[in-house]
C-alpha positions in Angstrom: 95.9 27.4 64.1 95.1 25.9 60.7 97.2 27.0 57.8 96.3 30.2 56.0 98.0 32.3 53.7 98.8 36.0 54.5 96.1 38.4 53.2 93.9 35.9 51.6 90.5 35.0 52.9 89.1 31.6 52.6 85.9 32.8 51.5 85.3 35.9 49.6 82.2 36.7 47.4 81.1 40.0 45.4 78.5 40.9 42.7 76.8 43.5 41.2 73.3 44.2 39.9 72.7 47.0 37.7 70.5 48.4 35.3 70.8 51.3 32.5 68.8 53.2 29.7 69.0 56.4 28.4 67.8 58.4 31.1 68.3 56.3 34.5 70.8 54.1 35.5 71.4 52.4 38.9 73.5 49.7 40.2 74.0 47.9 43.7 77.2 46.1 44.7 78.0 43.9 47.6 81.3 42.2 48.9 81.6 39.5 51.6 85.1 38.7 52.9 86.2 36.1 55.5 88.5 37.2 58.3 92.2 37.0 57.3 95.5 37.2 58.5 98.1 40.3 57.7 100.9 39.5 59.9 102.2 36.3 61.3 103.8 36.3 64.0 102.2 39.0 65.0 104.8 41.7 65.4 106.7 42.4 68.5 103.7 41.4 70.7 104.5 37.7 70.9 101.0 37.1 69.7 100.3 34.3 66.9 99.0 36.7 64.5 97.3 39.8 63.5 94.6 39.9 61.1 91.1 41.4 59.8 87.7 39.9 60.7 85.0 39.5 58.3 83.3 42.2 56.6 80.1 42.6 54.3 79.6 45.9 52.3 77.3 47.3 50.2 77.1 50.5 47.9 74.6 51.8 45.6 74.7 54.6 43.0 72.0 56.1 40.6 72.0 58.5 37.9 68.8 60.6 36.1 69.4 62.5 32.9 67.1 65.4 33.5 68.0 67.0 30.1 70.5 66.2 27.8 72.9 68.7 29.3 71.9 67.9 33.1 72.3 64.8 35.1 71.5 64.4 38.8 73.7 61.5 40.7 73.5 59.8 44.1 76.1 57.4 45.5 75.9 55.5 48.8 78.9 53.9 50.2 79.2 51.4 53.0 75.4 51.1 53.3 75.8 48.1 55.8 78.1 50.3 58.1 80.7 47.7 58.4 83.5 48.5 60.8 87.3 48.1 60.4 87.7 45.2 63.0 91.3 44.3 63.2 92.4 41.5 65.6 95.7 40.3 67.4 95.9 36.7 68.7 93.6 34.3 67.3 93.1 32.4 70.7 91.3 35.6 72.3 90.5 37.7 69.2 91.7 40.9 71.0 91.0 44.2 69.6 94.2 45.6 67.8 92.3 48.7 65.5 88.5 49.2 65.7 87.3 52.4 63.8 83.7 53.3 62.5 83.6 55.7 59.6 79.8 55.1 59.2 77.6 55.2 56.1 78.3 58.0 53.2 76.0 59.7 50.9 77.0 61.6 48.0 74.5 63.9 45.9 75.6 65.7 42.8 74.5 67.6 39.8 76.3 67.4 36.3 76.3 70.0 33.5 77.7 69.2 30.2 78.8 72.2 27.9 
């Protein structure tokens, strides 16, 4: 097993693109993270490590000022449908936790008094 620090990925990237004017704003953000270890040794199981497999997530948000007092909003979270995939034992990559929350979409209306 190569030496790696707990909780740190060898490779991680993130970035955001955005646009904004008086009526409309939008942003898209992406984040990538390599697999990383969360526990060495892997608890009471006798395995060498526990950790998380790589993830890529994309989020987006937009808003539109309909009037000076009314704003419409949209937010999309986890658009890549990333999964919480935790492993145990680097030799076999055995599943420790596998949960899937899916994509989330939120719409809203804001009113300013």
